[in-house]
DRENGU-761844 format. One record per residue (C-alpha): residue in three letters; residue number from 0; z, y, x. Coordinates in nm, 4 decimals, always signed. Each point is the difference from the previous one (the first is absolute). Layout:
REM residues N
 rest  nr        z        y        x
  ALA NUM        Z        Y        X
...
//
This chain:
REM residues 88
 rest  nr        z        y        x
  MET   0  -1.9888  +1.7499  +2.9308
  SER   1  +0.3540  +0.0037  +0.1340
  SER   2  +0.1923  -0.3194  +0.0505
  SER   3  +0.2434  +0.0934  -0.2791
  LYS   4  -0.2914  +0.0346  -0.2425
  ASN   5  -0.1323  -0.3367  +0.1158
  LEU   6  +0.3402  -0.1521  -0.0646
  ASP   7  +0.0155  +0.1568  -0.3474
  THR   8  -0.3466  -0.1345  -0.0788
  LYS   9  +0.0957  -0.3468  +0.1203
  LYS  10  +0.3163  +0.0005  -0.2135
  THR  11  -0.1831  +0.1047  -0.3165
  SER  12  -0.3442  -0.1574  +0.0415
  PHE  13  +0.0758  -0.2550  -0.2723
  LEU  14  +0.0322  +0.2829  -0.2537
  ASN  15  -0.3393  +0.0302  -0.1611
  LYS  16  -0.1565  +0.0019  -0.3420
  SER  17  -0.0876  -0.3694  +0.0022
  ASN  18  +0.3634  -0.1091  +0.0035
  SER  19  +0.1627  +0.2910  -0.1826
  GLU  20  +0.0839  -0.2106  -0.3069
  PHE  21  +0.1814  -0.2514  +0.2189
  ILE  22  +0.1966  +0.2768  +0.1721
  GLU  23  +0.0809  +0.1498  -0.3395
  GLN  24  +0.1371  -0.3378  -0.1127
  MET  25  +0.2118  -0.0214  +0.3143
  TYR  26  +0.1336  +0.3522  -0.0572
  LEU  27  +0.0852  -0.0802  -0.3603
  LYS  28  +0.1919  -0.3047  +0.1208
  PHE  29  +0.1786  +0.2279  +0.2461
  ILE  30  +0.0978  +0.2435  -0.2775
  LYS  31  +0.1241  -0.2910  -0.2103
  ASN  32  +0.1961  -0.1467  +0.2944
  ASP  33  -0.1834  -0.3276  -0.0501
  PRO  34  +0.1578  -0.2689  +0.2224
  GLU  35  -0.3438  -0.1636  +0.0330
  LEU  36  -0.1341  +0.2998  +0.1966
  PRO  37  -0.0364  -0.0982  +0.3657
  GLN  38  +0.2399  +0.1762  +0.2349
  SER  39  -0.2899  +0.1537  +0.1941
  TRP  40  -0.1118  +0.1897  -0.3128
  LYS  41  +0.3565  +0.1070  -0.0754
  ASP  42  +0.0281  +0.1343  +0.3526
  TYR  43  -0.3385  +0.1726  -0.0228
  PHE  44  +0.0793  +0.1848  -0.3235
  LYS  45  +0.3524  +0.0765  +0.1161
  ASP  46  -0.1378  +0.1488  +0.3241
  LEU  47  -0.2287  +0.2245  -0.2016
  ASP  48  +0.3221  +0.1582  -0.1235
  GLU  49  -0.1618  +0.0948  -0.3296
  GLU  50  +0.2042  +0.0628  -0.3094
  SER  51  -0.1445  -0.1840  -0.2990
  ASN  52  +0.0258  +0.3182  -0.2072
  LEU  53  -0.2227  +0.1814  +0.2511
  VAL  54  -0.2516  -0.2846  -0.0072
  ILE  55  -0.0086  +0.0126  -0.3804
  LYS  56  -0.0523  +0.3777  +0.0177
  ALA  57  -0.2915  -0.0588  +0.2375
  ILE  58  -0.1508  -0.2555  -0.2389
  ASN  59  +0.0412  +0.2464  -0.2858
  GLY  60  -0.1911  +0.2668  +0.1893
  PRO  61  +0.0446  +0.3755  -0.0347
  SER  62  +0.2342  +0.1269  -0.2684
  TRP  63  -0.2843  +0.1960  -0.1603
  GLN  64  -0.2163  -0.3125  -0.0384
  ARG  65  -0.0015  -0.1557  -0.3473
  ASN  66  +0.0230  -0.3587  -0.1274
  LYS  67  +0.0993  -0.1785  +0.3182
  LYS  68  +0.3765  +0.0041  -0.0292
  ILE  69  +0.1753  -0.3288  +0.0667
  ASP  70  +0.3597  -0.0882  +0.0560
  LYS  71  +0.1769  -0.2686  +0.1941
  ASN  72  +0.0227  -0.2226  -0.3091
  ILE  73  -0.3771  +0.0005  -0.0358
  VAL  74  -0.0409  -0.0874  +0.3684
  LEU  75  +0.2434  -0.2885  -0.0416
  GLU  76  -0.1766  -0.1138  -0.3181
  LYS  77  -0.3308  -0.0007  +0.1873
  TYR  78  +0.1639  -0.2146  +0.2656
  LYS  79  +0.1207  -0.2475  -0.2615
  ASN  80  -0.3506  -0.0234  -0.1476
  LEU  81  -0.1524  -0.0567  +0.3448
  GLU  82  +0.2639  -0.2617  +0.0681
  LYS  83  -0.0871  -0.1822  -0.3239
  LYS  84  -0.3706  +0.0135  +0.0860
  THR  85  +0.0600  -0.1200  +0.3547
  PHE  86  +0.2270  -0.2909  -0.0836
  SER  87  -0.1627  -0.1152  -0.3256
//
């Protein structure tokens, strides 16, 4: 494995299924411009240089797939519900 691949693996090794919900919550805070989001997460998502519309399209899946369409409002609503659950 090349050193650049090792570096990529090191930078993303925390991304795994066991903490995907946490990362999703952090991304939703990023979309919402939540001031409570730590600067390190803001920097991480900003460095990904992803447009939120593209991320939502990826979540939606292929255009020919049925019954999985979401929009930004639904993502933000999910964030609010998670926030209520977390802080209640």
